[in-house]
C-alpha positions, -999 to +999 in steps of 0.1 A: +727+134-916+691+134-903+702+144-868+721+174-881+692+185-902+668+182-872+692+200-849+697+228-875+659+232-880+654+233-842+681+259-839+666+281-866+631+277-851+644+287-816+663+317-830+632+329-849+611+324-817+636+343-796+638+371-822+600+375-822+597+372-784+621+401-778+607+425-804+596+458-787+560+452-798+559+419-779+577+432-749+553+462-746+523+439-749+536+417-721+544+448-699+509+462-704+493+429-696+515+425-666+506+460-653+469+451-656+473+417-639+492+433-610+464+458-605+438+430-605+429+410-574+398+390-566+375+393-536+389+370-509+425+373-521+448+373-491+465+405-480+500+392-485+492+381-521+477+415-529+507+434-514+532+413-534+520+432-565+540+462-553+572+444-563+558+440-598+549+476-599+584+487-590+597+469-621+570+485-644+568+521-633+591+550-642+605+571-614+577+597-620+544+587-636+516+610-648+480+598-643+448+612-658+414+597-650+379+612-652+365+591-624+390+595-595+400+631-589+427+623-564+444+600-589+452+628-613+487+643-614+523+634-616+535+610-588+568+595-577+570+558-580+571+554-542+538+574-539+521+551-564+534+521-545+520+535-513+487+542-530+486+506-543+493+494-508+463+514-496+442+500-524+452+465-514+440+471-479+408+489-488+394+474-520+371+444-519+383+436-554+397+451-585+396+439-621+414+452-652+409+431-683+425+441-716+400+437-744+421+450-773+452+469-781+439+494-806+472+509-817+509+508-808+534+535-819+571+530-812+594+558-819+630+551-808+629+547-770+593+558-765+561+540-772+524+548-770+498+521-766+461+528-770+440+500-755+404+493-746+398+475-713+372+467-687+380+481-653+365+479-619+375+490-584+352+481-556+357+499-523+336+492-493+312+521-499+313+526-537+329+518-571+351+547-583+358+528-615+334+504-632+330+499-669+347+501-703+377+525-707+400+537-735+435+540-720+467+555-735+499+542-720+531+560-726+563+539-722+600+548-722+628+524-727+658+528-703+688+507-694+665+484-674+638+480-700+604+496-707+589+517-679+554+533-678+556+571-678+519+580-681+484+566-683+454+585-695+420+569-688+388+579-705+354+563-703+347+543-735+321+559-758 
């Protein structure tokens, strides 16, 4: 009888954990963190390791993505996923290091198949001659759920006050 009770309790616990893990809020938090981890690489990281991130980006980005940032004029606009993958490849080759660290998710609004996440993060992109991004940012990520999961449709970056 004890074994049945233990097995039943374990099954209930696993079901509850699975339910929580696949909630849209948890999935979106993981997707956002995954995006920032993909965009981060330390000085001295090998070229192959850096470029492997392009495969992760492919799973995260929508077919077209809108970007807005006050610090890098060339990065503003709407881009095809392959253009962003190419830009990421260029960044992998040119940057000494990049760092994007999530400090806090300030808000998350999910409406059907769309979601908006407002987050504060620390970001830094160090190129050989200058740092086009360095400091605290407030970022709004817009996500859309499709047949293959949540995909990033836009990101709006502002310097934190």
